[in-house]
C-alpha positions in Angstrom: 0.0 0.0 0.0 2.9 2.4 0.9 4.8 1.5 -2.2 1.8 2.1 -4.3 1.3 5.6 -2.8 5.1 6.4 -3.4 4.8 5.4 -7.1 1.8 7.6 -7.5 3.8 10.7 -6.3 7.1 10.0 -8.1 5.9 8.8 -11.4 5.9 11.6 -14.1 7.4 14.1 -11.6 8.4 16.5 -14.3 5.0 16.7 -15.8 3.6 17.2 -12.3 6.0 20.1 -11.7 5.1 21.7 -14.9 1.5 21.5 -14.0 2.1 23.3 -10.7 4.1 26.1 -12.6 1.2 26.4 -15.1 -1.3 26.6 -12.3 0.6 29.3 -10.6 1.0 31.3 -13.9 -2.7 30.9 -14.5 -3.5 32.2 -11.0 -1.3 35.2 -11.6 -3.0 35.8 -14.9 -6.5 35.5 -13.4 -5.5 37.8 -10.5 -4.1 40.5 -12.8 -7.1 40.4 -15.0 -9.4 40.8 -11.9 -7.3 43.4 -10.0 -5.0 45.3 -12.5 -2.7 48.3 -11.8 -4.4 51.6 -12.0 -3.1 55.2 -12.1 -5.0 58.0 -10.5 -4.3 61.8 -10.0 -4.6 63.4 -6.6 -4.2 67.0 -5.4 -3.3 68.3 -2.0 -2.1 71.4 -0.2 1.6 71.8 0.5 2.6 72.1 4.1 5.6 74.4 4.8 8.2 73.4 7.5 11.1 75.3 8.7 9.8 78.6 7.4 12.2 80.5 9.7 15.0 79.4 7.4 14.0 82.2 4.9 13.7 84.9 7.5 17.1 83.9 8.9 18.4 84.8 5.5 17.0 88.3 5.8 14.5 87.5 3.1 10.7 87.2 2.8 8.8 85.0 0.4 5.5 84.8 -1.4 4.2 81.6 -3.0 3.6 82.2 -6.7 1.9 80.3 -9.6 -0.5 78.7 -7.1 2.3 76.1 -6.4 1.1 75.5 -2.8 -1.3 73.0 -4.3 0.4 70.0 -5.9 -1.1 67.4 -8.3 0.6 64.0 -8.6 0.0 60.6 -10.1 -0.4 57.4 -8.0 -0.2 53.9 -9.4 -1.4 50.9 -7.5 -3.7 47.9 -7.7 -7.2 48.9 -8.4 -8.5 47.3 -5.2 -6.1 49.6 -3.2 -6.2 52.8 -5.2 -10.0 52.9 -5.1 -9.8 53.0 -1.3 -7.5 56.0 -1.2 -8.4 59.7 -1.1 -6.7 63.1 -0.9 -6.5 62.9 3.0 -4.3 59.8 2.7 -1.4 62.0 1.3 0.7 64.8 2.7 2.9 67.1 0.7 5.6 69.1 2.5 8.1 71.6 1.5 11.1 72.0 3.8 12.2 75.6 3.4 15.8 74.7 4.4 16.1 73.0 1.0 15.3 76.3 -0.8 17.1 76.8 -4.2 17.6 80.5 -5.0 17.6 81.7 -8.6 19.1 84.7 -10.1 15.7 86.2 -11.2 14.6 86.7 -7.6 12.6 83.5 -7.4 13.2 80.2 -5.7 12.1 76.6 -5.6 11.6 74.2 -2.8 11.4 70.5 -3.5 8.0 68.9 -2.4 8.0 65.6 -0.7 4.8 63.5 -1.0 4.1 60.7 1.3 1.1 58.4 2.0 -0.3 57.5 5.4 -1.6 54.2 4.0 -0.3 51.5 1.7 3.0 53.2 1.2 4.7 50.0 0.2 2.0 49.0 -2.3 1.7 52.2 -4.3 4.0 54.1 -6.5 3.9 58.0 -6.3 5.3 60.1 -9.2 7.3 62.8 -7.3 9.2 64.0 -10.3 9.5 67.9 -10.7 7.2 68.7 -7.8 8.5 72.1 -6.5 7.0 74.9 -4.4 7.7 78.2 -6.4 8.3 81.3 -4.5 9.2 84.9 -5.0 12.0 86.2 -2.7 12.7 89.8 -1.6 14.5 91.5 1.2 13.1 92.0 4.6 12.7 95.5 6.0 12.0 96.9 9.4 11.0 100.4 10.1 9.7 102.4 13.1 6.5 104.3 12.8 4.8 106.8 15.1 1.3 105.6 16.0 -1.4 108.4 15.4 -4.2 108.3 17.9 -7.7 109.1 16.6 -11.4 108.7 17.5 -14.6 107.7 15.8 -18.1 108.5 16.7 -19.5 111.5 18.7 -19.4 111.8 22.6 -22.5 112.6 24.5 -24.3 115.9 24.1 -22.5 118.7 26.0 -19.2 116.8 25.8 -16.2 116.9 23.5 -13.1 114.9 22.9 -10.0 116.3 24.6 -6.5 114.8 24.5 -6.1 111.4 22.9 -3.0 109.3 23.8 -1.6 106.0 22.7 0.9 103.8 24.3 3.4 102.8 23.0 3.3 105.7 20.5 6.2 104.1 18.4 6.2 100.6 17.0 8.4 98.6 14.7 6.9 97.0 11.6 8.8 94.2 9.7 8.0 92.5 6.5 8.7 92.5 2.7 10.3 95.7 1.5 7.5 96.2 -1.0 4.9 96.2 1.7 6.7 98.1 4.5 7.8 100.7 2.0 4.3 101.5 1.2 3.4 102.4 4.8 2.7 106.1 5.2 1.1 106.1 8.6 -0.2 103.9 11.4 -3.3 104.7 13.3 -5.0 103.6 16.5 -8.7 104.3 16.7 -10.9 104.5 19.8 -14.7 104.6 19.7 -16.0 107.5 21.8 -19.7 107.3 20.6 -22.0 108.5 23.4 -19.0 108.8 25.9 -19.4 111.3 28.7 -16.3 110.3 30.8 -12.7 109.5 29.9 -12.4 106.1 28.0 -9.7 103.7 27.1 -9.3 100.6 25.1 -6.7 98.1 23.6 -6.9 98.3 19.8 -5.0 96.9 16.7 -2.8 99.4 15.0 -3.7 99.8 11.3 -1.2 100.8 8.5 -2.2 102.9 5.6 -0.6 103.8 2.4 -0.1 107.4 1.0 -3.6 107.3 -0.6 -5.3 106.5 2.7 -6.0 102.8 1.9 -5.4 100.2 4.6 -2.7 97.7 3.9 -2.9 93.9 4.1 -1.1 93.0 7.3 -0.9 89.2 6.7 2.7 89.6 5.6 3.7 92.1 8.4 5.0 91.6 11.9 4.3 94.3 14.5 6.4 94.7 17.6 3.0 95.3 19.4 -0.1 93.5 18.2 -2.2 95.8 20.5 -1.7 99.3 21.7 -3.4 101.1 24.6 -5.4 104.2 23.7 -7.1 106.7 26.0 -9.5 109.6 25.1 -10.2 112.5 27.4 -13.8 113.6 27.5 -14.4 117.3 28.3 -17.2 119.6 29.0 -18.4 122.0 26.2 -19.4 125.7 26.7 -20.4 128.5 24.3 -18.5 131.8 25.1 -19.1 135.3 23.7 -16.3 137.3 22.2 -15.5 140.9 23.0 -13.2 143.2 21.1 -11.4 146.4 22.3 -9.6 148.8 20.0 -6.6 151.0 20.9 -4.6 153.9 19.3 -5.4 157.4 18.1 -7.1 158.2 14.8 -6.0 161.0 12.4 -7.8 164.3 12.6 -11.3 164.4 11.1 -11.7 160.5 11.4 -13.6 158.5 13.8 -14.4 154.8 14.7 -18.0 154.2 13.9 -18.2 150.4 14.7 -16.5 147.2 15.5 -17.9 144.0 14.2 -16.5 140.4 14.5 -17.5 137.0 13.1 -18.2 134.7 14.7 -19.5 136.5 17.7 -19.4 133.4 19.9 -17.2 130.3 20.1 -17.6 126.9 21.5 -14.7 125.8 23.7 -14.0 122.6 25.7 -12.3 122.0 29.0 -12.9 120.7 32.5 -15.9 122.0 34.3 -13.8 123.8 36.8 -11.9 125.6 34.0 -15.0 126.6 32.0 -16.8 127.9 35.1 -14.2 130.7 35.3 -14.8 132.0 31.8 -17.6 134.3 30.9 -16.1 136.1 27.9 -13.1 135.9 25.7 -11.7 139.5 25.1 -9.5 140.4 22.2 -7.3 143.2 23.7 -6.7 146.7 22.3 -3.1 145.8 21.6 -4.2 143.4 18.9 -6.7 145.9 17.3 -4.5 149.1 17.0 -6.2 151.7 14.8 -3.5 154.5 15.1 -3.5 156.7 12.1 -6.2 154.7 10.2 -8.0 156.6 7.4 -10.3 153.8 6.2 -12.2 150.8 7.4 -9.8 148.1 8.7 -10.2 144.3 8.5 -8.1 142.1 10.8 -7.9 138.3 11.3 -7.3 137.3 14.8 -6.4 133.9 16.1 -8.7 133.7 19.0 -7.1 130.5 20.3 -4.1 132.6 21.6 -6.5 134.4 24.1 -7.9 131.1 25.5 -6.9 130.2 29.1 -4.6 127.4 29.5 -6.2 124.0 29.3 -9.1 125.4 27.3 -9.3 124.7 23.6 -11.7 125.2 20.7 -14.2 122.4 19.9 -14.1 123.4 16.2 -10.6 124.5 15.1 -12.1 126.3 12.1 -13.4 128.9 14.6 -9.9 129.8 15.5 -9.7 132.7 12.9 -12.0 135.7 13.9 -12.7 138.3 11.2 -12.7 141.7 12.9 -14.1 144.8 10.9 -13.4 148.3 12.4 -15.4 150.8 10.6 -13.5 154.1 10.1 -15.1 157.2 8.6 -14.1 160.7 7.7 -15.7 164.1 8.1 -17.3 165.5 5.1 -19.4 168.6 4.2 -22.8 169.0 2.6 -24.9 172.0 1.7 -28.6 172.1 2.8 -31.4 174.6 1.9 -32.7 175.4 5.2 -36.1 177.1 5.5 -35.9 180.7 7.1 -38.6 179.5 9.5 -35.9 177.3 11.2 -34.0 180.5 12.2 -34.4 181.6 15.8 -34.0 185.4 16.5 -32.4 186.8 19.6 -32.5 190.4 20.8 -35.0 191.7 18.3 -36.5 195.0 19.6 -40.3 195.3 19.6 -39.7 198.4 17.4 -38.5 196.4 14.5 -39.7 193.8 12.0 -37.4 191.5 10.1 -37.5 190.6 6.4 -35.5 187.7 4.7 -34.2 187.7 1.1 -35.9 184.5 0.0 -37.6 181.6 1.8 -34.6 179.3 2.1 -30.9 179.9 2.9 -28.0 177.7 1.8 -26.1 176.3 4.8 -23.0 174.1 4.5 -22.5 171.7 7.5 -19.5 169.6 8.3 -19.8 166.2 10.1 -19.1 162.5 9.8 -20.6 160.7 6.9 -23.1 158.5 8.9 -24.4 161.6 10.6 -24.6 163.8 7.6 -26.4 161.2 5.6 -29.2 161.0 8.2 -29.7 164.7 8.4 -32.3 166.7 6.4 -32.8 170.5 6.0 -35.8 170.6 8.2 -33.7 169.2 11.1 -31.3 172.0 11.0 -32.0 174.8 13.6 -30.2 178.2 13.2 -30.1 181.4 15.2 -29.1 185.0 14.7 -28.3 187.7 17.3 -29.6 191.2 16.4 -28.0 193.0 19.3 -26.8 196.4 18.0 -28.2 195.9 14.6 -29.6 199.1 13.0 -32.7 199.3 10.7 -32.0 198.7 7.1 -30.2 196.0 5.2 -27.7 194.0 7.4 -25.6 190.9 7.0 -25.6 189.0 10.2 -23.8 185.8 11.3 -25.7 182.5 11.6 -25.2 180.3 14.6 -26.0 176.4 14.5 -28.3 175.1 17.1 -27.5 171.3 16.8 -25.4 168.7 18.5 -21.6 169.3 18.7 -21.0 166.5 16.0 -22.0 169.2 13.4 -20.4 172.5 12.7 -21.1 175.3 10.2 -18.4 175.4 7.5 -16.5 178.7 8.0 -18.8 181.7 8.9 -22.2 181.4 7.4 -24.1 184.7 7.1 -27.7 185.8 6.1 -28.8 189.1 4.7 -31.8 190.6 6.5 -33.7 193.8 6.2 -34.5 195.4 9.6 -37.6 197.7 9.4 -38.7 200.3 12.0 -42.3 199.6 12.8 -43.1 203.4 13.4 -41.5 204.5 10.1 -43.3 201.7 8.4 -46.7 202.9 9.8 -46.0 206.6 8.9 -45.1 205.5 5.3 -48.4 203.6 5.1 -50.5 206.5 6.3 -48.7 208.9 3.8 -49.4 206.4 1.0 -53.1 206.4 2.0 -53.4 210.2 2.0 -51.7 210.4 -1.5 -54.3 208.0 -2.8 -57.1 210.2 -1.4 
């Protein structure tokens, strides 16, 4: 029985060996037909490592050509590759392996690895590089400008606004740092009625007032402390005083200023002491002036210490000092406006005409408002004899008017008795 089994195994051994080989090949063929190799393309984002390596070179970088997303081909059995997805792969670029070019760009080789089936897949890593633009780093110091937004509560105004620190260092690509024109810190004071403070992010602006992208910049202070003083508001009247002497025959008629009131801010204690802001006579000297003067005065120089204007546009006060000169004008005064002194009851008076020309001298504004009927004159007939006489007129008006030179009037002084005898003689002659 044993011999029979041995013969069965050893007979035609070569043929049997070939059968095994054929069966194996057939199995491989069947397996490859059912689970063939397959190639598939994947994409994933590139992770950067050792980024400080570029900064240590005094350079900054920017990824170009969208090379931070890499596409690659993977070959594996269909049964494997169909189980794989993007999350199974990791692409890294080690910045220490940077290769600089003469045109200001650089490449960093990208290494692609799989977290699964790494021994059963083939990844095409050929010519997979991160492309970057390289430029020098720059660091500059900038003063931080404090500013506010919003309006404080009614009756309040913003006083001093301070920021700490008021100087910060900004580092980044030369092309970005070089565009910084100013850096501001802004505090919201809307509705505030007391001092307020906050920690805020400083914001850089270019020369055109546009905010800059800070993603590539590094600030020595990510936050700055800003404080806004909230003061009391008060409206104050303005007073003006003039000084100096005018030339002869000139007078100051009026002083006007605009605005007549200003709004100031300060502590309640400071404002309670102020009732009026006076522009002193030294600032409004009219010595020798012969025409109306216009002067611009900076009212802020006359404010008490610690008190400032709410609106800086009110700082300039326009002052007008009206100066006028004496002038003369002739009036036709009715003789009825002449008052007679020392006329004897023995005499009657006759005038030559019903009006008499009178020339007065006075300031323009007064002369313009005067009419002939307002002018009162007088004559003194002391010692005047009957007949035709020229007598001197006197002006019975305020001292602001005067008669130009010596004005006279011709009158006829008639003896009443002689006049009556003459009339009787005329009657007898008629009879």
